[in-house]
C-alpha positions in Angstrom: 91.0 77.5 74.3 90.8 79.3 77.6 93.9 80.7 79.4 94.6 80.6 83.1 93.7 83.9 84.8 96.6 85.8 86.5 96.2 87.4 89.9 96.4 90.8 88.3 93.5 90.1 85.8 90.2 91.8 86.6 87.6 89.4 87.8 84.8 91.1 85.8 83.6 94.3 84.3 82.1 96.5 87.1 78.3 96.6 86.6 76.2 99.7 87.5 75.2 98.3 90.9 78.8 97.7 91.8 79.8 101.2 90.7 77.0 102.6 92.8 78.3 100.6 95.8 81.8 102.0 95.3 80.4 105.6 95.1 78.2 105.2 98.2 81.0 103.6 100.3 83.5 106.2 99.2 81.2 109.1 100.3 80.3 107.3 103.6 83.9 106.4 104.5 85.2 109.9 103.6 82.7 111.6 106.0 83.2 108.9 108.7 87.0 109.1 108.4 87.0 112.9 108.7 85.1 112.6 112.0 87.2 109.8 113.5 90.5 111.3 112.4 89.4 114.7 113.8 89.7 113.3 117.4 93.0 114.2 119.0 93.6 110.6 120.3 92.8 109.0 116.9 95.5 106.7 115.7 94.0 106.1 112.3 91.3 103.8 110.9 91.1 100.4 109.3 88.2 99.7 106.8 87.2 96.2 106.1 84.5 95.4 103.5 83.0 92.1 104.6 80.8 92.0 101.5 83.6 92.3 98.9 85.0 89.9 96.4 88.6 89.0 96.0 90.4 90.4 92.9 89.7 93.6 91.1 87.1 95.1 88.7 87.7 96.6 85.3 86.1 100.0 84.9 86.3 101.9 81.6 85.7 105.3 83.3 
């Protein structure tokens, strides 16, 4: 018998390609944000991942 998923349930276990995507995006955004936020007139940044899924992943690490 299956149960209804709650909003807080992970959608899946994060696979190696997903973990690599997270790693690469984290490094890229970190460097990009430092540059943008270094400008005196910068008012912050907004990051939108247009290739993401809704929900969250489960990661044992």
